C-alpha positions, -999 to +999 in steps of 0.1 A: +193-120+016+165-096+007+173-062+024+160-027+025+183+002+036+173+024+065+166+052+040+143+030+020+123+021+051+121+057+062+110+069+027+084+042+025+069+052+059+070+089+049+051+080+017+024+064+038+032+028+029+021+003+055+052-017+066+049-046+091+080-039+111+092-063+138+119-051+161+138-082+175+159-063+200+154-069+237+128-050+256+154-028+274+169-018+241+135-008+226+129+015+255+156+038+241+133+042+210+119+022+181+105+029+147+069+042+151+045+013+147+071-014+150+061-045+171+087-057+195+093-095+195+128-102+210+147-126+189+147-153+216+109-152+215+103-153+178+098-191+176+073-189+204+053-160+189+053-172+153+016-179+155+010-141+158+024-136+123+005-138+090+021-156+061+001-134+036+020-103+049+056-092+043+076-083+074+106-060+078+129-072+105+149-046+126+175-049+153+205-028+166+229-034+137+213-060+114+227-093+127+198-105+149+172-093+124+191-114+097+188-145+119+151-138+125+147-134+088+163-167+080+142-185+107+109-170+095+117-177+059+123-214+068+086-214+079+074-198+046+072-162+057+081-132+034+107-112+052+131-083+045+161-074+067+167-037+074+204-033+067+223-013+093+196-016+120+188+011+145+224+023+147+219+037+112+183+049+117+179+087+115+141+088+113+115+094+140+114+071+170+087+064+197 
């Protein structure tokens, strides 16, 4: 499974790299804070919102600890998307939140 650490994601953002981050936590979890610029698509809705994604882009999947984002990654890869899982999830995130 292709992964990035929390630090790699944070460093990439600080360097100004454009990351397409999808937070698959539930809406009530995201209200506590999400990575700036991340799009919230709860895991249970990913299959219904797949048409919103672009196969030419690479996506970084985020959740609370890495489990749900790993499932979302596998699902999207099965449809031909390029996806990376952020290992450790928001529990390990020490960067800025919005």
